[in-house]
N, C-alpha and C positions, 0 to 999 in steps of 0.2 A: 504493500499500499504506499502511495507517495506521501511524503511528510505533509504536503499542502492539504490533502484530503483528511488528515487526522485531526479529530475535534475531541477535546478533552472537556467535560463539564466540571463543575464544582463538586458534583457528587462523585465523579470518578477520582477526583484528586482526594477526597476524604477517604474513600475505599483504599486508595493507594496508601495514604498515610496510615490508615489502621493496619494494613498488612505490614508495613515497615515497622510500626510500634509492635506488633505482635512477634515480629522475628527478633527484634533487639531487646525485648522485655527482659530476659535474663540478665543481660549486661547492665541495663540502667533501670532497676525496679521503680525507684521513686518518680523519676522523670516520666517514664513510659506510662505509669498508672494515671498521673494527672493528665497527660496528653491523650490517653485513651479514653478517659471520662469526657474530655473536651470534645474529642472526635464523635463519641457516641451521642453526646448532646446535639452536636451539629447534624448529624445523621438523622437524629429524631425530629429535628426542626425542618429539615429538608423533605422528610417523609410526610410530615404533616402539611407542608405547603403543597406537595404534589397531590395529596389526597384531596384536599380542599379545592385545588385546581381541576382536578378530574371530576369532582362532583359538579362544579360549575359548568364544565365543558359538557357533560352529560345533560344537564338541565337546559343548556342553550340548544343542543341538538335535538332534544325532545321537543322544541317548539320551532319548526322549520321556518315560519314567518320572522321570528326574532333572529334566527341565524342568517337569513337573507338580508335583513335590515343591517345587522352588523357588518356583513360583508360589504354591503355598499357604503356604509358609514366609515369603516375604518381603512378601506382599501383606497389609497390615493392614486393608484394606477388603473389601468383597465381591468375590469372584471372580464373574464373570458368564460363562455359557457358554450355548451353545444346542444343542439336540437337535432333529434333523429327522425328521418323519414324511413321507417322500417316496414318493409313489405313481406308478406308471407308468400306461399306458392300460388295463391289465387290473386295476387296483386292488391291485396288489401293492405290498408295502413294501420299500424298499431297505435292505439290511443290508450292513455292511462288515466286513472282517477287519483289525482293528488289531493289530499285534504287541505292544503293551503294555497291552492290556486282558485282564481275566480271561475274558470271554466270547468264545467263537470268533467270533461274529458280533454286531455291535452297531449300533445306529442311528447315522447320521452325526452327529457333533457337534464341538465346538471352542469356543475361548475367543472372546469378543467383544472386539474391539479398541477402544480409546478413540474415540468419535465415531460408532461403527457402531450401527445398529439391529440387533435379533435377526434380522430377515429378511435384512438385507445380510449379516450375519455367516454365516448358513447358506449363502447363495449363494456367498460367498467360500471357506468351508471346503470345500464339496462340489466346487467347481471346482479348488481346490489339491489336494485329496487323490484325486480320481477323474478330473478333466476332464469330469465330466457338467455340463450346462446345467440349471438348474432354475428354476422360477418360484415363489417363495414366495407363499403364499395368505393365511395368517392366523396370528397368534399364539394358540395353543390355550390354554395355561396357563403359570404360573410355579410352580416348586417350589423350596422352600427347604430346606436340609440342617440337621438338628439338631446335627450334629457338627462343623460348620465354617461359615464365613461364605461361603456359596456359594449363588448363585441360578442356576437353569437354566430357560432360557425354551424352551418346547416350540412348535416351529413346523410347521405343515403346509404342504407344497409339492408341486408337480407336476413330474415329470421332462419335460424338453422335448428332449433330445437329448444328443449328445456321444459320443465313443468312450472307453472306459475305458483309462486309462494308470495303471499301477501306480506308487505313490509310496512313499517311506520311511515314510509313515504308513498307508497301506492296501495290502495285498498282493492281495486280490480282493474281489469284491462278489457278492452274491446277491439276487434278487428272491424275496420270500416272501409267502404268503398271510397275512392277519392272524391267522386261527385257529391258524396253525402257530407263532406267536410267543407264547410263554408268559411269558417272563421280562420283558417291557415291557408287560404287560397295563394296569398303572396308568397308563402315560403314553399309550399308543395309544387306550385307551377313553375 
């Protein structure tokens, strides 16, 4: 591993110090006992911090609208998301029921993570939300928003299989003919 990609956190340093103290304890019994208690105290503080942070993050993720708001509020660069036009063997388009969206049924979508391509992001999002397997085909277009710094990548994909498993983000799905979908005409056409 190159030295430039090596990242050591404060928790890593404390664990390394604890190992060093444990190794040298027989030679320096008084100093190592005090240092060991200090390191133990620091580790308990870090564990408490991470526990509270993880509870907070779980609460934020439990409310998708809050998560979306925080993404828009704190992100000073472009938000990048992906929208999927996923077709089955009968050329129908996949629509999902998201509890936090105003439309009863919407095209599959989600945020693109750092280092992901739009095609990989759509594949991951669909798997996480529905347990469906898809094969991304191509990037159809990119849409930008006038009201905020947001890029939406429209990706065409093919449904390849999988059994639907409801998630906290998607309650059910529906396959629809393209002519029945009127509110996504600018994206699908």
